[in-house]
PDB file of N, H, CA, C and O in Angstrom:
ATOM      1  N   UNK A   1      59.072  91.597 130.801  1.00  0.00           N
ATOM      2  CA  UNK A   1      59.589  92.801 131.368  1.00  0.00           C
ATOM      3  C   UNK A   1      60.932  92.462 132.003  1.00  0.00           C
ATOM      4  O   UNK A   1      61.075  91.465 132.711  1.00  0.00           O
ATOM      5  N   UNK A   2      61.910  93.318 131.728  1.00  0.00           N
ATOM      6  H   UNK A   2      61.794  94.127 131.153  1.00  0.00           H
ATOM      7  CA  UNK A   2      63.247  93.114 132.289  1.00  0.00           C
ATOM      8  C   UNK A   2      63.742  94.405 132.927  1.00  0.00           C
ATOM      9  O   UNK A   2      63.249  95.495 132.637  1.00  0.00           O
ATOM     10  N   UNK A   3      64.729  94.252 133.803  1.00  0.00           N
ATOM     11  H   UNK A   3      65.129  93.367 134.039  1.00  0.00           H
ATOM     12  CA  UNK A   3      65.339  95.434 134.407  1.00  0.00           C
ATOM     13  C   UNK A   3      66.429  95.970 133.487  1.00  0.00           C
ATOM     14  O   UNK A   3      66.613  95.465 132.380  1.00  0.00           O
ATOM     15  N   UNK A   4      67.146  96.982 133.939  1.00  0.00           N
ATOM     16  H   UNK A   4      66.996  97.392 134.838  1.00  0.00           H
ATOM     17  CA  UNK A   4      68.164  97.619 133.095  1.00  0.00           C
ATOM     18  C   UNK A   4      69.312  96.687 132.739  1.00  0.00           C
ATOM     19  O   UNK A   4      70.048  96.952 131.788  1.00  0.00           O
ATOM     20  N   UNK A   5      69.478  95.594 133.489  1.00  0.00           N
ATOM     21  H   UNK A   5      68.880  95.379 134.262  1.00  0.00           H
ATOM     22  CA  UNK A   5      70.544  94.622 133.208  1.00  0.00           C
ATOM     23  C   UNK A   5      70.053  93.450 132.374  1.00  0.00           C
ATOM     24  O   UNK A   5      70.817  92.532 132.073  1.00  0.00           O
ATOM     25  N   UNK A   6      68.762  93.479 131.994  1.00  0.00           N
ATOM     26  H   UNK A   6      68.141  94.224 132.239  1.00  0.00           H
ATOM     27  CA  UNK A   6      68.212  92.402 131.177  1.00  0.00           C
ATOM     28  C   UNK A   6      67.665  91.243 131.962  1.00  0.00           C
ATOM     29  O   UNK A   6      67.298  90.225 131.375  1.00  0.00           O
ATOM     30  N   UNK A   7      67.596  91.362 133.290  1.00  0.00           N
ATOM     31  H   UNK A   7      67.894  92.189 133.767  1.00  0.00           H
ATOM     32  CA  UNK A   7      67.055  90.292 134.127  1.00  0.00           C
ATOM     33  C   UNK A   7      65.535  90.403 134.205  1.00  0.00           C
ATOM     34  O   UNK A   7      65.008  91.510 134.319  1.00  0.00           O
ATOM     35  N   UNK A   8      64.815  89.272 134.147  1.00  0.00           N
ATOM     36  H   UNK A   8      65.243  88.373 134.055  1.00  0.00           H
ATOM     37  CA  UNK A   8      63.354  89.319 134.242  1.00  0.00           C
ATOM     38  C   UNK A   8      62.905  89.907 135.577  1.00  0.00           C
ATOM     39  O   UNK A   8      63.529  89.671 136.612  1.00  0.00           O
ATOM     40  N   UNK A   9      61.827  90.666 135.543  1.00  0.00           N
ATOM     41  H   UNK A   9      61.320  90.858 134.702  1.00  0.00           H
ATOM     42  CA  UNK A   9      61.240  91.220 136.761  1.00  0.00           C
ATOM     43  C   UNK A   9      59.990  90.410 137.074  1.00  0.00           C
ATOM     44  O   UNK A   9      59.004  90.475 136.340  1.00  0.00           O
ATOM     45  N   UNK A  10      60.029  89.656 138.152  1.00  0.00           N
ATOM     46  H   UNK A  10      60.830  89.603 138.748  1.00  0.00           H
ATOM     47  CA  UNK A  10      58.888  88.842 138.577  1.00  0.00           C
ATOM     48  C   UNK A  10      58.049  89.608 139.591  1.00  0.00           C
ATOM     49  O   UNK A  10      58.584  90.368 140.399  1.00  0.00           O
ATOM     50  N   UNK A  11      56.734  89.408 139.550  1.00  0.00           N
ATOM     51  H   UNK A  11      56.300  88.790 138.894  1.00  0.00           H
ATOM     52  CA  UNK A  11      55.839  89.984 140.540  1.00  0.00           C
ATOM     53  C   UNK A  11      55.524  91.453 140.363  1.00  0.00           C
ATOM     54  O   UNK A  11      55.003  92.077 141.288  1.00  0.00           O
ATOM     55  N   UNK A  12      55.823  92.036 139.199  1.00  0.00           N
ATOM     56  H   UNK A  12      56.246  91.529 138.447  1.00  0.00           H
ATOM     57  CA  UNK A  12      55.504  93.442 138.951  1.00  0.00           C
ATOM     58  C   UNK A  12      54.033  93.568 138.544  1.00  0.00           C
ATOM     59  O   UNK A  12      53.517  92.729 137.805  1.00  0.00           O
ATOM     60  N   UNK A  13      53.370  94.600 139.021  1.00  0.00           N
ATOM     61  H   UNK A  13      53.789  95.281 139.621  1.00  0.00           H
ATOM     62  CA  UNK A  13      51.971  94.872 138.671  1.00  0.00           C
ATOM     63  C   UNK A  13      51.945  95.749 137.426  1.00  0.00           C
ATOM     64  O   UNK A  13      52.419  96.885 137.449  1.00  0.00           O
ATOM     65  N   UNK A  14      51.389  95.215 136.334  1.00  0.00           N
ATOM     66  H   UNK A  14      51.004  94.292 136.315  1.00  0.00           H
ATOM     67  CA  UNK A  14      51.264  95.945 135.073  1.00  0.00           C
ATOM     68  C   UNK A  14      49.797  96.318 134.904  1.00  0.00           C
ATOM     69  O   UNK A  14      48.917  95.461 134.983  1.00  0.00           O
ATOM     70  N   UNK A  15      49.539  97.605 134.671  1.00  0.00           N
ATOM     71  H   UNK A  15      50.254  98.301 134.607  1.00  0.00           H
ATOM     72  CA  UNK A  15      48.162  98.093 134.574  1.00  0.00           C
ATOM     73  C   UNK A  15      47.971  98.876 133.279  1.00  0.00           C
ATOM     74  O   UNK A  15      48.769  99.753 132.947  1.00  0.00           O
ATOM     75  N   UNK A  16      46.900  98.550 132.552  1.00  0.00           N
ATOM     76  H   UNK A  16      46.251  97.838 132.821  1.00  0.00           H
ATOM     77  CA  UNK A  16      46.498  99.292 131.356  1.00  0.00           C
ATOM     78  C   UNK A  16      45.219 100.037 131.703  1.00  0.00           C
ATOM     79  O   UNK A  16      44.202  99.417 132.016  1.00  0.00           O
ATOM     80  N   UNK A  17      45.265 101.380 131.649  1.00  0.00           N
ATOM     81  H   UNK A  17      46.090 101.884 131.395  1.00  0.00           H
ATOM     82  CA  UNK A  17      44.141 102.217 132.037  1.00  0.00           C
ATOM     83  C   UNK A  17      43.525 102.820 130.770  1.00  0.00           C
ATOM     84  O   UNK A  17      44.195 103.537 130.027  1.00  0.00           O
ATOM     85  N   UNK A  18      42.255 102.523 130.535  1.00  0.00           N
ATOM     86  H   UNK A  18      41.711 101.940 131.139  1.00  0.00           H
ATOM     87  CA  UNK A  18      41.542 103.031 129.370  1.00  0.00           C
ATOM     88  C   UNK A  18      41.433 104.548 129.477  1.00  0.00           C
ATOM     89  O   UNK A  18      40.912 105.061 130.467  1.00  0.00           O
ATOM     90  N   UNK A  19      41.921 105.276 128.462  1.00  0.00           N
ATOM     91  H   UNK A  19      42.345 104.860 127.657  1.00  0.00           H
ATOM     92  CA  UNK A  19      41.911 106.736 128.494  1.00  0.00           C
ATOM     93  C   UNK A  19      40.511 107.329 128.517  1.00  0.00           C
ATOM     94  O   UNK A  19      40.323 108.413 129.069  1.00  0.00           O
ATOM     95  N   UNK A  20      39.515 106.651 127.932  1.00  0.00           N
ATOM     96  H   UNK A  20      39.668 105.771 127.483  1.00  0.00           H
ATOM     97  CA  UNK A  20      38.171 107.225 127.886  1.00  0.00           C
ATOM     98  C   UNK A  20      37.334 106.848 129.107  1.00  0.00           C
ATOM     99  O   UNK A  20      36.684 107.717 129.689  1.00  0.00           O
ATOM    100  N   UNK A  21      37.334 105.589 129.505  1.00  0.00           N
ATOM    101  H   UNK A  21      37.862 104.884 129.033  1.00  0.00           H
ATOM    102  CA  UNK A  21      36.477 105.156 130.615  1.00  0.00           C
ATOM    103  C   UNK A  21      37.193 105.137 131.969  1.00  0.00           C
ATOM    104  O   UNK A  21      36.551 105.076 133.017  1.00  0.00           O
ATOM    105  N   UNK A  22      38.526 105.190 131.935  1.00  0.00           N
ATOM    106  H   UNK A  22      39.048 105.239 131.083  1.00  0.00           H
ATOM    107  CA  UNK A  22      39.364 105.122 133.143  1.00  0.00           C
ATOM    108  C   UNK A  22      39.299 103.766 133.838  1.00  0.00           C
ATOM    109  O   UNK A  22      39.822 103.613 134.942  1.00  0.00           O
ATOM    110  N   UNK A  23      38.655 102.767 133.198  1.00  0.00           N
ATOM    111  H   UNK A  23      38.230 102.891 132.301  1.00  0.00           H
ATOM    112  CA  UNK A  23      38.686 101.417 133.738  1.00  0.00           C
ATOM    113  C   UNK A  23      40.067 100.831 133.457  1.00  0.00           C
ATOM    114  O   UNK A  23      40.790 101.324 132.591  1.00  0.00           O
ATOM    115  N   UNK A  24      40.430  99.783 134.185  1.00  0.00           N
ATOM    116  H   UNK A  24      39.843  99.383 134.889  1.00  0.00           H
ATOM    117  CA  UNK A  24      41.775  99.236 133.991  1.00  0.00           C
ATOM    118  C   UNK A  24      41.770  97.716 133.972  1.00  0.00           C
ATOM    119  O   UNK A  24      40.860  97.064 134.484  1.00  0.00           O
ATOM    120  N   UNK A  25      42.813  97.181 133.368  1.00  0.00           N
ATOM    121  H   UNK A  25      43.552  97.711 132.953  1.00  0.00           H
ATOM    122  CA  UNK A  25      43.092  95.750 133.351  1.00  0.00           C
ATOM    123  C   UNK A  25      44.461  95.585 133.988  1.00  0.00           C
ATOM    124  O   UNK A  25      45.400  96.306 133.651  1.00  0.00           O
ATOM    125  N   UNK A  26      44.575  94.637 134.908  1.00  0.00           N
ATOM    126  H   UNK A  26      43.813  94.051 135.183  1.00  0.00           H
ATOM    127  CA  UNK A  26      45.817  94.450 135.660  1.00  0.00           C
ATOM    128  C   UNK A  26      46.360  93.045 135.434  1.00  0.00           C
ATOM    129  O   UNK A  26      45.602  92.081 135.327  1.00  0.00           O
ATOM    130  N   UNK A  27      47.669  92.946 135.366  1.00  0.00           N
ATOM    131  H   UNK A  27      48.285  93.729 135.453  1.00  0.00           H
ATOM    132  CA  UNK A  27      48.361  91.666 135.256  1.00  0.00           C
ATOM    133  C   UNK A  27      49.593  91.710 136.157  1.00  0.00           C
ATOM    134  O   UNK A  27      50.114  92.785 136.456  1.00  0.00           O
ATOM    135  N   UNK A  28      50.045  90.561 136.577  1.00  0.00           N
ATOM    136  H   UNK A  28      49.622  89.688 136.334  1.00  0.00           H
ATOM    137  CA  UNK A  28      51.260  90.434 137.381  1.00  0.00           C
ATOM    138  C   UNK A  28      52.266  89.620 136.569  1.00  0.00           C
ATOM    139  O   UNK A  28      51.923  88.574 136.018  1.00  0.00           O
ATOM    140  N   UNK A  29      53.517  90.105 136.497  1.00  0.00           N
ATOM    141  H   UNK A  29      53.796  90.955 136.945  1.00  0.00           H
ATOM    142  CA  UNK A  29      54.531  89.370 135.730  1.00  0.00           C
ATOM    143  C   UNK A  29      54.884  88.060 136.419  1.00  0.00           C
ATOM    144  O   UNK A  29      54.893  87.970 137.647  1.00  0.00           O
ATOM    145  N   UNK A  30      55.174  87.048 135.611  1.00  0.00           N
ATOM    146  H   UNK A  30      55.167  87.121 134.614  1.00  0.00           H
ATOM    147  CA  UNK A  30      55.598  85.762 136.163  1.00  0.00           C
ATOM    148  C   UNK A  30      57.117  85.751 136.365  1.00  0.00           C
ATOM    149  O   UNK A  30      57.766  86.786 136.209  1.00  0.00           O
ATOM    150  N   UNK A  31      57.683  84.605 136.706  1.00  0.00           N
ATOM    151  H   UNK A  31      57.156  83.764 136.833  1.00  0.00           H
ATOM    152  CA  UNK A  31      59.125  84.508 136.977  1.00  0.00           C
ATOM    153  C   UNK A  31      59.988  84.869 135.778  1.00  0.00           C
ATOM    154  O   UNK A  31      61.152  85.235 135.940  1.00  0.00           O
ATOM    155  N   UNK A  32      59.429  84.770 134.574  1.00  0.00           N
ATOM    156  H   UNK A  32      58.483  84.473 134.442  1.00  0.00           H
ATOM    157  CA  UNK A  32      60.172  85.105 133.361  1.00  0.00           C
ATOM    158  C   UNK A  32      59.945  86.564 132.957  1.00  0.00           C
ATOM    159  O   UNK A  32      60.463  87.007 131.932  1.00  0.00           O
ATOM    160  N   UNK A  33      59.169  87.319 133.762  1.00  0.00           N
ATOM    161  H   UNK A  33      58.749  86.958 134.595  1.00  0.00           H
ATOM    162  CA  UNK A  33      58.879  88.712 133.447  1.00  0.00           C
ATOM    163  C   UNK A  33      57.772  88.881 132.420  1.00  0.00           C
ATOM    164  O   UNK A  33      57.584  89.974 131.885  1.00  0.00           O
ATOM    165  N   UNK A  34      57.037  87.808 132.140  1.00  0.00           N
ATOM    166  H   UNK A  34      57.190  86.920 132.575  1.00  0.00           H
ATOM    167  CA  UNK A  34      55.977  87.824 131.128  1.00  0.00           C
ATOM    168  C   UNK A  34      54.646  88.184 131.792  1.00  0.00           C
ATOM    169  O   UNK A  34      54.359  87.752 132.909  1.00  0.00           O
ATOM    170  N   UNK A  35      53.840  88.979 131.089  1.00  0.00           N
ATOM    171  H   UNK A  35      54.073  89.330 130.182  1.00  0.00           H
ATOM    172  CA  UNK A  35      52.518  89.347 131.581  1.00  0.00           C
ATOM    173  C   UNK A  35      51.540  89.320 130.422  1.00  0.00           C
ATOM    174  O   UNK A  35      51.939  89.407 129.260  1.00  0.00           O
ATOM    175  N   UNK A  36      50.257  89.201 130.739  1.00  0.00           N
ATOM    176  H   UNK A  36      49.933  89.131 131.682  1.00  0.00           H
ATOM    177  CA  UNK A  36      49.203  89.191 129.729  1.00  0.00           C
ATOM    178  C   UNK A  36      48.130  90.193 130.133  1.00  0.00           C
ATOM    179  O   UNK A  36      47.581  90.109 131.232  1.00  0.00           O
ATOM    180  N   UNK A  37      47.831  91.137 129.252  1.00  0.00           N
ATOM    181  H   UNK A  37      48.278  91.205 128.359  1.00  0.00           H
ATOM    182  CA  UNK A  37      46.726  92.069 129.449  1.00  0.00           C
ATOM    183  C   UNK A  37      45.608  91.586 128.531  1.00  0.00           C
ATOM    184  O   UNK A  37      45.627  91.828 127.324  1.00  0.00           O
ATOM    185  N   UNK A  38      44.635  90.898 129.125  1.00  0.00           N
ATOM    186  H   UNK A  38      44.620  90.701 130.106  1.00  0.00           H
ATOM    187  CA  UNK A  38      43.591  90.251 128.333  1.00  0.00           C
ATOM    188  C   UNK A  38      42.322  91.082 128.270  1.00  0.00           C
ATOM    189  O   UNK A  38      42.036  91.894 129.150  1.00  0.00           O
ATOM    190  N   UNK A  39      41.573  90.855 127.203  1.00  0.00           N
ATOM    191  H   UNK A  39      41.805  90.196 126.488  1.00  0.00           H
ATOM    192  CA  UNK A  39      40.265  91.464 126.997  1.00  0.00           C
ATOM    193  C   UNK A  39      40.322  92.982 126.809  1.00  0.00           C
ATOM    194  O   UNK A  39      39.361  93.675 127.143  1.00  0.00           O
ATOM    195  N   UNK A  40      41.431  93.511 126.280  1.00  0.00           N
ATOM    196  H   UNK A  40      42.212  92.949 126.008  1.00  0.00           H
ATOM    197  CA  UNK A  40      41.494  94.946 126.004  1.00  0.00           C
ATOM    198  C   UNK A  40      40.647  95.247 124.773  1.00  0.00           C
ATOM    199  O   UNK A  40      40.791  94.603 123.734  1.00  0.00           O
ATOM    200  N   UNK A  41      39.771  96.224 124.903  1.00  0.00           N
ATOM    201  H   UNK A  41      39.654  96.746 125.748  1.00  0.00           H
ATOM    202  CA  UNK A  41      38.921  96.643 123.786  1.00  0.00           C
ATOM    203  C   UNK A  41      39.660  97.691 122.957  1.00  0.00           C
ATOM    204  O   UNK A  41      40.721  98.175 123.350  1.00  0.00           O
ATOM    205  N   UNK A  42      39.092  98.031 121.820  1.00  0.00           N
ATOM    206  H   UNK A  42      38.230  97.638 121.500  1.00  0.00           H
ATOM    207  CA  UNK A  42      39.686  99.075 120.991  1.00  0.00           C
ATOM    208  C   UNK A  42      39.790 100.360 121.790  1.00  0.00           C
ATOM    209  O   UNK A  42      38.882 100.709 122.545  1.00  0.00           O
ATOM    210  N   UNK A  43      40.900 101.061 121.620  1.00  0.00           N
ATOM    211  H   UNK A  43      41.638 100.778 121.007  1.00  0.00           H
ATOM    212  CA  UNK A  43      41.082 102.333 122.302  1.00  0.00           C
ATOM    213  C   UNK A  43      42.521 102.551 122.698  1.00  0.00           C
ATOM    214  O   UNK A  43      43.399 101.753 122.370  1.00  0.00           O
ATOM    215  N   UNK A  44      42.761 103.651 123.415  1.00  0.00           N
ATOM    216  H   UNK A  44      42.048 104.300 123.682  1.00  0.00           H
ATOM    217  CA  UNK A  44      44.101 104.000 123.890  1.00  0.00           C
ATOM    218  C   UNK A  44      44.182 103.759 125.386  1.00  0.00           C
ATOM    219  O   UNK A  44      43.220 103.990 126.118  1.00  0.00           O
ATOM    220  N   UNK A  45      45.345 103.289 125.832  1.00  0.00           N
ATOM    221  H   UNK A  45      46.126 103.101 125.237  1.00  0.00           H
ATOM    222  CA  UNK A  45      45.553 102.941 127.229  1.00  0.00           C
ATOM    223  C   UNK A  45      46.857 103.541 127.742  1.00  0.00           C
ATOM    224  O   UNK A  45      47.862 103.560 127.031  1.00  0.00           O
ATOM    225  N   UNK A  46      46.835 104.029 128.971  1.00  0.00           N
ATOM    226  H   UNK A  46      46.018 104.014 129.549  1.00  0.00           H
ATOM    227  CA  UNK A  46      48.046 104.441 129.676  1.00  0.00           C
ATOM    228  C   UNK A  46      48.593 103.188 130.357  1.00  0.00           C
ATOM    229  O   UNK A  46      47.822 102.381 130.876  1.00  0.00           O
ATOM    230  N   UNK A  47      49.899 103.020 130.360  1.00  0.00           N
ATOM    231  H   UNK A  47      50.525 103.675 129.939  1.00  0.00           H
ATOM    232  CA  UNK A  47      50.519 101.847 130.970  1.00  0.00           C
ATOM    233  C   UNK A  47      51.308 102.233 132.209  1.00  0.00           C
ATOM    234  O   UNK A  47      52.116 103.161 132.182  1.00  0.00           O
ATOM    235  N   UNK A  48      51.064 101.508 133.295  1.00  0.00           N
ATOM    236  H   UNK A  48      50.407 100.754 133.316  1.00  0.00           H
ATOM    237  CA  UNK A  48      51.809 101.725 134.530  1.00  0.00           C
ATOM    238  C   UNK A  48      52.378 100.395 135.008  1.00  0.00           C
ATOM    239  O   UNK A  48      51.772  99.339 134.825  1.00  0.00           O
ATOM    240  N   UNK A  49      53.542 100.470 135.617  1.00  0.00           N
ATOM    241  H   UNK A  49      54.034 101.328 135.766  1.00  0.00           H
ATOM    242  CA  UNK A  49      54.162  99.312 136.250  1.00  0.00           C
ATOM    243  C   UNK A  49      54.442  99.699 137.686  1.00  0.00           C
ATOM    244  O   UNK A  49      55.166 100.657 137.955  1.00  0.00           O
ATOM    245  N   UNK A  50      53.866  98.949 138.602  1.00  0.00           N
ATOM    246  H   UNK A  50      53.278  98.170 138.383  1.00  0.00           H
ATOM    247  CA  UNK A  50      53.995  99.245 140.032  1.00  0.00           C
ATOM    248  C   UNK A  50      53.668 100.707 140.337  1.00  0.00           C
ATOM    249  O   UNK A  50      54.328 101.342 141.158  1.00  0.00           O
ATOM    250  N   UNK A  51      52.633 101.235 139.660  1.00  0.00           N
ATOM    251  H   UNK A  51      52.097 100.719 138.993  1.00  0.00           H
ATOM    252  CA  UNK A  51      52.157 102.586 139.917  1.00  0.00           C
ATOM    253  C   UNK A  51      52.908 103.696 139.204  1.00  0.00           C
ATOM    254  O   UNK A  51      52.552 104.864 139.356  1.00  0.00           O
ATOM    255  N   UNK A  52      53.936 103.368 138.429  1.00  0.00           N
ATOM    256  H   UNK A  52      54.225 102.418 138.305  1.00  0.00           H
ATOM    257  CA  UNK A  52      54.710 104.377 137.699  1.00  0.00           C
ATOM    258  C   UNK A  52      54.500 104.178 136.204  1.00  0.00           C
ATOM    259  O   UNK A  52      54.363 103.051 135.728  1.00  0.00           O
ATOM    260  N   UNK A  53      54.477 105.291 135.468  1.00  0.00           N
ATOM    261  H   UNK A  53      54.588 106.207 135.855  1.00  0.00           H
ATOM    262  CA  UNK A  53      54.301 105.178 134.025  1.00  0.00           C
ATOM    263  C   UNK A  53      55.470 104.433 133.404  1.00  0.00           C
ATOM    264  O   UNK A  53      56.627 104.667 133.753  1.00  0.00           O
ATOM    265  N   UNK A  54      55.160 103.542 132.489  1.00  0.00           N
ATOM    266  H   UNK A  54      54.220 103.351 132.206  1.00  0.00           H
ATOM    267  CA  UNK A  54      56.162 102.722 131.816  1.00  0.00           C
ATOM    268  C   UNK A  54      56.544 103.383 130.498  1.00  0.00           C
ATOM    269  O   UNK A  54      55.915 104.351 130.071  1.00  0.00           O
ATOM    270  N   UNK A  55      57.579 102.852 129.861  1.00  0.00           N
ATOM    271  H   UNK A  55      58.090 102.066 130.208  1.00  0.00           H
ATOM    272  CA  UNK A  55      57.959 103.257 128.511  1.00  0.00           C
ATOM    273  C   UNK A  55      57.843 102.033 127.614  1.00  0.00           C
ATOM    274  O   UNK A  55      58.525 101.041 127.869  1.00  0.00           O
ATOM    275  N   UNK A  56      57.014 102.055 126.576  1.00  0.00           N
ATOM    276  H   UNK A  56      56.460 102.861 126.369  1.00  0.00           H
ATOM    277  CA  UNK A  56      56.147 103.166 126.192  1.00  0.00           C
ATOM    278  C   UNK A  56      55.025 103.325 127.212  1.00  0.00           C
ATOM    279  O   UNK A  56      54.635 102.355 127.862  1.00  0.00           O
ATOM    280  N   UNK A  57      54.500 104.550 127.357  1.00  0.00           N
ATOM    281  H   UNK A  57      54.816 105.338 126.829  1.00  0.00           H
ATOM    282  CA  UNK A  57      53.479 104.765 128.377  1.00  0.00           C
ATOM    283  C   UNK A  57      52.061 104.723 127.823  1.00  0.00           C
ATOM    284  O   UNK A  57      51.100 104.841 128.584  1.00  0.00           O
ATOM    285  N   UNK A  58      51.915 104.558 126.513  1.00  0.00           N
ATOM    286  H   UNK A  58      52.695 104.462 125.895  1.00  0.00           H
ATOM    287  CA  UNK A  58      50.580 104.391 125.929  1.00  0.00           C
ATOM    288  C   UNK A  58      50.620 103.327 124.839  1.00  0.00           C
ATOM    289  O   UNK A  58      51.628 103.131 124.160  1.00  0.00           O
ATOM    290  N   UNK A  59      49.494 102.656 124.699  1.00  0.00           N
ATOM    291  H   UNK A  59      48.676 102.816 125.251  1.00  0.00           H
ATOM    292  CA  UNK A  59      49.294 101.737 123.571  1.00  0.00           C
ATOM    293  C   UNK A  59      47.916 102.024 122.999  1.00  0.00           C
ATOM    294  O   UNK A  59      47.029 102.508 123.703  1.00  0.00           O
ATOM    295  N   UNK A  60      47.743 101.728 121.730  1.00  0.00           N
ATOM    296  H   UNK A  60      48.463 101.335 121.158  1.00  0.00           H
ATOM    297  CA  UNK A  60      46.447 101.886 121.080  1.00  0.00           C
ATOM    298  C   UNK A  60      46.069 100.554 120.456  1.00  0.00           C
ATOM    299  O   UNK A  60      46.838  99.969 119.692  1.00  0.00           O
ATOM    300  N   UNK A  61      44.875 100.085 120.791  1.00  0.00           N
ATOM    301  H   UNK A  61      44.251 100.560 121.411  1.00  0.00           H
ATOM    302  CA  UNK A  61      44.352  98.849 120.221  1.00  0.00           C
ATOM    303  C   UNK A  61      43.383  99.243 119.112  1.00  0.00           C
ATOM    304  O   UNK A  61      42.418  99.968 119.353  1.00  0.00           O
ATOM    305  N   UNK A  62      43.643  98.764 117.896  1.00  0.00           N
ATOM    306  H   UNK A  62      44.427  98.175 117.700  1.00  0.00           H
ATOM    307  CA  UNK A  62      42.802  99.080 116.737  1.00  0.00           C
ATOM    308  C   UNK A  62      42.029  97.837 116.313  1.00  0.00           C
ATOM    309  O   UNK A  62      42.364  96.719 116.702  1.00  0.00           O
ATOM    310  N   UNK A  63      41.000  98.047 115.516  1.00  0.00           N
ATOM    311  H   UNK A  63      40.727  98.955 115.200  1.00  0.00           H
ATOM    312  CA  UNK A  63      40.139  96.947 115.064  1.00  0.00           C
ATOM    313  C   UNK A  63      40.925  95.884 114.311  1.00  0.00           C
ATOM    314  O   UNK A  63      40.604  94.699 114.405  1.00  0.00           O
ATOM    315  N   UNK A  64      41.956  96.292 113.561  1.00  0.00           N
ATOM    316  H   UNK A  64      42.216  97.255 113.485  1.00  0.00           H
ATOM    317  CA  UNK A  64      42.711  95.335 112.759  1.00  0.00           C
ATOM    318  C   UNK A  64      43.969  94.830 113.460  1.00  0.00           C
ATOM    319  O   UNK A  64      44.818  94.205 112.825  1.00  0.00           O
ATOM    320  N   UNK A  65      44.101  95.093 114.762  1.00  0.00           N
ATOM    321  H   UNK A  65      43.412  95.601 115.279  1.00  0.00           H
ATOM    322  CA  UNK A  65      45.291  94.661 115.508  1.00  0.00           C
ATOM    323  C   UNK A  65      45.297  93.149 115.695  1.00  0.00           C
ATOM    324  O   UNK A  65      44.245  92.517 115.791  1.00  0.00           O
ATOM    325  N   UNK A  66      46.506  92.577 115.745  1.00  0.00           N
ATOM    326  H   UNK A  66      47.360  93.091 115.667  1.00  0.00           H
ATOM    327  CA  UNK A  66      46.636  91.153 116.047  1.00  0.00           C
ATOM    328  C   UNK A  66      46.074  90.878 117.432  1.00  0.00           C
ATOM    329  O   UNK A  66      46.144  91.731 118.317  1.00  0.00           O
ATOM    330  N   UNK A  67      45.519  89.694 117.619  1.00  0.00           N
ATOM    331  H   UNK A  67      45.462  89.001 116.900  1.00  0.00           H
ATOM    332  CA  UNK A  67      44.937  89.371 118.920  1.00  0.00           C
ATOM    333  C   UNK A  67      46.005  89.129 119.982  1.00  0.00           C
ATOM    334  O   UNK A  67      45.719  89.225 121.175  1.00  0.00           O
ATOM    335  N   UNK A  68      47.225  88.819 119.568  1.00  0.00           N
ATOM    336  H   UNK A  68      47.457  88.740 118.599  1.00  0.00           H
ATOM    337  CA  UNK A  68      48.331  88.628 120.510  1.00  0.00           C
ATOM    338  C   UNK A  68      49.494  89.493 120.041  1.00  0.00           C
ATOM    339  O   UNK A  68      50.005  89.314 118.935  1.00  0.00           O
ATOM    340  N   UNK A  69      49.909  90.435 120.891  1.00  0.00           N
ATOM    341  H   UNK A  69      49.494  90.581 121.789  1.00  0.00           H
ATOM    342  CA  UNK A  69      51.001  91.338 120.549  1.00  0.00           C
ATOM    343  C   UNK A  69      52.046  91.295 121.643  1.00  0.00           C
ATOM    344  O   UNK A  69      51.726  91.161 122.824  1.00  0.00           O
ATOM    345  N   UNK A  70      53.290  91.409 121.238  1.00  0.00           N
ATOM    346  H   UNK A  70      53.549  91.518 120.278  1.00  0.00           H
ATOM    347  CA  UNK A  70      54.382  91.462 122.209  1.00  0.00           C
ATOM    348  C   UNK A  70      54.717  92.924 122.494  1.00  0.00           C
ATOM    349  O   UNK A  70      54.838  93.737 121.577  1.00  0.00           O
ATOM    350  N   UNK A  71      54.863  93.239 123.761  1.00  0.00           N
ATOM    351  H   UNK A  71      54.764  92.578 124.506  1.00  0.00           H
ATOM    352  CA  UNK A  71      55.150  94.586 124.193  1.00  0.00           C
ATOM    353  C   UNK A  71      56.234  94.533 125.265  1.00  0.00           C
ATOM    354  O   UNK A  71      56.050  93.904 126.307  1.00  0.00           O
ATOM    355  N   UNK A  72      57.346  95.182 125.017  1.00  0.00           N
ATOM    356  H   UNK A  72      57.496  95.694 124.170  1.00  0.00           H
ATOM    357  CA  UNK A  72      58.442  95.204 125.985  1.00  0.00           C
ATOM    358  C   UNK A  72      58.402  96.521 126.736  1.00  0.00           C
ATOM    359  O   UNK A  72      58.633  97.579 126.151  1.00  0.00           O
ATOM    360  N   UNK A  73      58.112  96.464 128.023  1.00  0.00           N
ATOM    361  H   UNK A  73      57.924  95.605 128.498  1.00  0.00           H
ATOM    362  CA  UNK A  73      58.005  97.659 128.848  1.00  0.00           C
ATOM    363  C   UNK A  73      59.289  97.906 129.615  1.00  0.00           C
ATOM    364  O   UNK A  73      60.009  96.977 129.979  1.00  0.00           O
ATOM    365  N   UNK A  74      59.559  99.192 129.852  1.00  0.00           N
ATOM    366  H   UNK A  74      58.974  99.947 129.556  1.00  0.00           H
ATOM    367  CA  UNK A  74      60.708  99.613 130.661  1.00  0.00           C
ATOM    368  C   UNK A  74      60.231 100.675 131.624  1.00  0.00           C
ATOM    369  O   UNK A  74      59.308 101.430 131.316  1.00  0.00           O
ATOM    370  N   UNK A  75      60.847 100.739 132.778  1.00  0.00           N
ATOM    371  H   UNK A  75      61.597 100.126 133.028  1.00  0.00           H
ATOM    372  CA  UNK A  75      60.581 101.825 133.706  1.00  0.00           C
ATOM    373  C   UNK A  75      61.596 102.945 133.447  1.00  0.00           C
ATOM    374  O   UNK A  75      62.784 102.678 133.264  1.00  0.00           O
ATOM    375  N   UNK A  76      61.123 104.203 133.432  1.00  0.00           N
ATOM    376  H   UNK A  76      60.159 104.419 133.581  1.00  0.00           H
ATOM    377  CA  UNK A  76      62.036 105.320 133.154  1.00  0.00           C
ATOM    378  C   UNK A  76      63.044 105.515 134.267  1.00  0.00           C
ATOM    379  O   UNK A  76      63.884 106.413 134.190  1.00  0.00           O
TER     380      UNK A  76
END
């Protein structure tokens, strides 16, 4: 995750909220702005960063999805 100038954002709270169960998985970005959302099951998730919706604000995990995916988030 980077800011508008391309600098890494450290210590940001990234949250994936399951649209059906409303349960969530949380990660904190490291010094390089990298985060890991682990153990996400199949389904659609709303994405928030520090409590605000991110762009993209939804992701969908499908049965045939790669186990490791890169996702670049931005705050609107």
